[in-house]
BATIGU-335389 format. One record per residue (C-alpha): residue number from 1; x, y, z. Coordinates in Angstrom, 2 decimals. Layout:
N
<seq: NUM	px: X	py: Y	pz: Z>
...
This chain:
171
<seq: 1	px: 26.36	py: 7.11	pz: -1.55>
<seq: 2	px: 29.93	py: 6.59	pz: -0.47>
<seq: 3	px: 30.62	py: 3.99	pz: 2.19>
<seq: 4	px: 27.40	py: 4.65	pz: 4.07>
<seq: 5	px: 25.19	py: 2.19	pz: 2.14>
<seq: 6	px: 21.99	py: 3.08	pz: 0.31>
<seq: 7	px: 20.61	py: 6.49	pz: 1.04>
<seq: 8	px: 17.31	py: 5.01	pz: 2.18>
<seq: 9	px: 19.10	py: 3.25	pz: 5.07>
<seq: 10	px: 20.36	py: 6.46	pz: 6.58>
<seq: 11	px: 18.51	py: 8.15	pz: 9.39>
<seq: 12	px: 17.63	py: 11.24	pz: 7.45>
<seq: 13	px: 14.10	py: 11.79	pz: 8.65>
<seq: 14	px: 14.22	py: 15.18	pz: 10.42>
<seq: 15	px: 14.75	py: 15.37	pz: 14.15>
<seq: 16	px: 12.04	py: 18.00	pz: 14.62>
<seq: 17	px: 11.79	py: 20.12	pz: 17.76>
<seq: 18	px: 11.53	py: 19.20	pz: 21.40>
<seq: 19	px: 10.93	py: 15.67	pz: 22.57>
<seq: 20	px: 10.66	py: 14.01	pz: 19.16>
<seq: 21	px: 6.87	py: 13.68	pz: 19.48>
<seq: 22	px: 4.90	py: 14.97	pz: 16.51>
<seq: 23	px: 7.77	py: 15.14	pz: 13.96>
<seq: 24	px: 6.79	py: 15.34	pz: 10.30>
<seq: 25	px: 8.05	py: 12.74	pz: 7.80>
<seq: 26	px: 11.29	py: 13.33	pz: 5.89>
<seq: 27	px: 12.21	py: 14.64	pz: 2.50>
<seq: 28	px: 12.54	py: 11.56	pz: 0.35>
<seq: 29	px: 14.85	py: 9.48	pz: 2.49>
<seq: 30	px: 14.02	py: 6.64	pz: 4.83>
<seq: 31	px: 15.11	py: 4.76	pz: 7.86>
<seq: 32	px: 15.75	py: 1.01	pz: 7.99>
<seq: 33	px: 18.49	py: -1.14	pz: 9.45>
<seq: 34	px: 18.22	py: -4.08	pz: 7.10>
<seq: 35	px: 19.18	py: -4.73	pz: 3.51>
<seq: 36	px: 16.27	py: -4.55	pz: 1.10>
<seq: 37	px: 17.54	py: -3.09	pz: -2.16>
<seq: 38	px: 16.83	py: -0.10	pz: -4.31>
<seq: 39	px: 14.44	py: -2.01	pz: -6.55>
<seq: 40	px: 11.99	py: -2.38	pz: -3.70>
<seq: 41	px: 12.30	py: 1.33	pz: -2.79>
<seq: 42	px: 11.70	py: 2.29	pz: -6.40>
<seq: 43	px: 8.64	py: 0.02	pz: -6.59>
<seq: 44	px: 7.21	py: 1.40	pz: -3.26>
<seq: 45	px: 7.71	py: 4.99	pz: -4.50>
<seq: 46	px: 6.00	py: 4.20	pz: -7.83>
<seq: 47	px: 3.04	py: 2.57	pz: -6.08>
<seq: 48	px: 2.80	py: 5.44	pz: -3.59>
<seq: 49	px: 2.84	py: 8.11	pz: -6.25>
<seq: 50	px: 0.21	py: 6.37	pz: -8.38>
<seq: 51	px: -1.98	py: 5.67	pz: -5.42>
<seq: 52	px: -1.79	py: 9.20	pz: -4.11>
<seq: 53	px: -2.76	py: 10.61	pz: -7.47>
<seq: 54	px: -5.68	py: 8.22	pz: -7.98>
<seq: 55	px: -7.01	py: 8.39	pz: -4.47>
<seq: 56	px: -6.95	py: 12.19	pz: -4.56>
<seq: 57	px: -9.47	py: 12.02	pz: -7.42>
<seq: 58	px: -11.68	py: 9.55	pz: -5.53>
<seq: 59	px: -11.28	py: 11.21	pz: -2.06>
<seq: 60	px: -10.66	py: 7.90	pz: -0.34>
<seq: 61	px: -8.76	py: 7.08	pz: 2.84>
<seq: 62	px: -5.11	py: 7.88	pz: 3.59>
<seq: 63	px: -3.96	py: 4.32	pz: 4.20>
<seq: 64	px: -3.50	py: 1.67	pz: 1.51>
<seq: 65	px: -2.02	py: -1.79	pz: 2.09>
<seq: 66	px: -0.53	py: -3.50	pz: -0.95>
<seq: 67	px: 1.18	py: -6.72	pz: -1.79>
<seq: 68	px: 3.18	py: -6.36	pz: -4.96>
<seq: 69	px: 0.85	py: -4.27	pz: -7.13>
<seq: 70	px: -2.34	py: -5.71	pz: -5.65>
<seq: 71	px: -4.37	py: -3.57	pz: -3.29>
<seq: 72	px: -5.19	py: -5.60	pz: -0.19>
<seq: 73	px: -6.99	py: -2.91	pz: 1.87>
<seq: 74	px: -7.97	py: 0.73	pz: 1.69>
<seq: 75	px: -8.73	py: 2.71	pz: 4.86>
<seq: 76	px: -12.35	py: 3.60	pz: 5.41>
<seq: 77	px: -13.75	py: 4.87	pz: 8.70>
<seq: 78	px: -11.95	py: 2.24	pz: 10.79>
<seq: 79	px: -8.61	py: 4.12	pz: 10.80>
<seq: 80	px: -5.08	py: 3.24	pz: 9.90>
<seq: 81	px: -4.20	py: 0.52	pz: 12.44>
<seq: 82	px: -7.49	py: -1.35	pz: 11.89>
<seq: 83	px: -6.89	py: -1.18	pz: 8.12>
<seq: 84	px: -3.44	py: -2.71	pz: 8.57>
<seq: 85	px: -4.82	py: -5.49	pz: 10.78>
<seq: 86	px: -7.61	py: -6.18	pz: 8.32>
<seq: 87	px: -5.08	py: -6.60	pz: 5.50>
<seq: 88	px: -3.10	py: -9.05	pz: 7.66>
<seq: 89	px: -6.21	py: -11.06	pz: 8.33>
<seq: 90	px: -7.14	py: -11.11	pz: 4.64>
<seq: 91	px: -3.67	py: -12.34	pz: 3.71>
<seq: 92	px: -3.90	py: -15.19	pz: 6.22>
<seq: 93	px: -7.10	py: -16.44	pz: 4.52>
<seq: 94	px: -6.60	py: -19.18	pz: 1.91>
<seq: 95	px: -9.13	py: -17.78	pz: -0.57>
<seq: 96	px: -7.48	py: -14.37	pz: -0.76>
<seq: 97	px: -3.98	py: -15.89	pz: -1.14>
<seq: 98	px: -5.29	py: -17.92	pz: -4.15>
<seq: 99	px: -6.74	py: -14.77	pz: -5.76>
<seq: 100	px: -3.48	py: -12.80	pz: -5.56>
<seq: 101	px: -1.04	py: -15.57	pz: -6.41>
<seq: 102	px: 0.34	py: -13.39	pz: -9.17>
<seq: 103	px: 1.60	py: -10.88	pz: -6.64>
<seq: 104	px: 4.59	py: -11.52	pz: -4.53>
<seq: 105	px: 6.36	py: -10.17	pz: -1.48>
<seq: 106	px: 5.27	py: -8.94	pz: 1.91>
<seq: 107	px: 2.69	py: -6.33	pz: 2.69>
<seq: 108	px: 3.58	py: -2.69	pz: 2.24>
<seq: 109	px: 1.62	py: 0.09	pz: 4.07>
<seq: 110	px: 1.20	py: 3.40	pz: 2.31>
<seq: 111	px: 0.23	py: 6.35	pz: 4.46>
<seq: 112	px: -0.46	py: 9.07	pz: 1.96>
<seq: 113	px: -1.68	py: 12.68	pz: 1.85>
<seq: 114	px: -3.53	py: 13.93	pz: -1.14>
<seq: 115	px: -1.38	py: 16.18	pz: -3.39>
<seq: 116	px: -3.58	py: 19.19	pz: -2.57>
<seq: 117	px: -4.58	py: 18.16	pz: 0.98>
<seq: 118	px: -5.36	py: 20.98	pz: 3.38>
<seq: 119	px: -2.79	py: 20.22	pz: 6.13>
<seq: 120	px: -4.88	py: 22.08	pz: 8.73>
<seq: 121	px: -7.34	py: 19.22	pz: 8.77>
<seq: 122	px: -7.00	py: 15.40	pz: 8.75>
<seq: 123	px: -3.21	py: 15.28	pz: 8.68>
<seq: 124	px: -1.79	py: 11.75	pz: 8.04>
<seq: 125	px: -0.47	py: 10.39	pz: 11.36>
<seq: 126	px: 1.61	py: 7.37	pz: 12.27>
<seq: 127	px: 3.18	py: 6.17	pz: 15.49>
<seq: 128	px: 4.08	py: 3.20	pz: 17.66>
<seq: 129	px: 0.58	py: 1.65	pz: 17.32>
<seq: 130	px: 0.98	py: 1.74	pz: 13.53>
<seq: 131	px: 4.20	py: -0.26	pz: 13.72>
<seq: 132	px: 2.60	py: -2.69	pz: 16.21>
<seq: 133	px: -0.29	py: -3.27	pz: 13.79>
<seq: 134	px: 2.22	py: -3.84	pz: 10.98>
<seq: 135	px: 4.04	py: -6.45	pz: 13.07>
<seq: 136	px: 0.74	py: -8.26	pz: 13.69>
<seq: 137	px: -0.18	py: -8.11	pz: 9.99>
<seq: 138	px: 3.26	py: -9.18	pz: 8.74>
<seq: 139	px: 3.92	py: -5.92	pz: 6.86>
<seq: 140	px: 7.56	py: -5.04	pz: 6.28>
<seq: 141	px: 7.53	py: -1.52	pz: 4.79>
<seq: 142	px: 5.82	py: 1.74	pz: 5.68>
<seq: 143	px: 5.82	py: 4.44	pz: 3.02>
<seq: 144	px: 5.00	py: 7.96	pz: 4.15>
<seq: 145	px: 4.24	py: 11.14	pz: 2.29>
<seq: 146	px: 7.49	py: 13.10	pz: 2.72>
<seq: 147	px: 7.04	py: 16.17	pz: 4.84>
<seq: 148	px: 3.26	py: 15.58	pz: 5.08>
<seq: 149	px: 2.95	py: 12.80	pz: 7.71>
<seq: 150	px: 2.97	py: 13.46	pz: 11.43>
<seq: 151	px: 5.09	py: 10.94	pz: 13.28>
<seq: 152	px: 4.23	py: 10.60	pz: 16.99>
<seq: 153	px: 6.89	py: 9.20	pz: 19.32>
<seq: 154	px: 9.25	py: 9.17	pz: 16.39>
<seq: 155	px: 12.25	py: 7.61	pz: 18.11>
<seq: 156	px: 10.24	py: 4.82	pz: 19.74>
<seq: 157	px: 8.46	py: 4.21	pz: 16.46>
<seq: 158	px: 11.71	py: 3.88	pz: 14.49>
<seq: 159	px: 13.19	py: 1.69	pz: 17.22>
<seq: 160	px: 10.27	py: -0.66	pz: 17.12>
<seq: 161	px: 10.41	py: -0.69	pz: 13.28>
<seq: 162	px: 14.11	py: -1.56	pz: 13.41>
<seq: 163	px: 13.57	py: -4.32	pz: 15.97>
<seq: 164	px: 11.01	py: -5.89	pz: 13.67>
<seq: 165	px: 12.91	py: -5.28	pz: 10.39>
<seq: 166	px: 10.29	py: -2.85	pz: 9.06>
<seq: 167	px: 11.54	py: -0.26	pz: 6.58>
<seq: 168	px: 10.19	py: 3.27	pz: 6.76>
<seq: 169	px: 10.35	py: 5.14	pz: 3.46>
<seq: 170	px: 9.46	py: 8.76	pz: 2.88>
<seq: 171	px: 8.48	py: 9.33	pz: -0.69>
């Protein structure tokens, strides 16, 4: 790692072509301008890998919102941003907080592709509205399928994430 800090804090998501719109997620690195620790990255990657494998068998949505190891929301027909907002609303409710007292930490959003997903159809997509929904929900980490997630307005998205101390991890 040298003097540059943890690898997951370096801007190693690919630049892509042209204006930066429509870039695909990186190759196992991430972008964040705040200290969070390798333990959290390891946990996020473990949860993402397990979730992708299990959801592929069930053919469920591409977005999962977790807190610790507890699943707070899974995307249905409402779409990514609505799923994230729903998770935030659930976490603000007293009854849900009581039920998941054993979990800790902030919300993490997993945007996953299935291991054998046909990338010609229904490609996982994130952008500025995704980060805005995360800010509203109080989520602090976005985990993407490396090389399989389309990032619209990449530079603006990363800038907004940095402003709001949201880590972006490509796993």
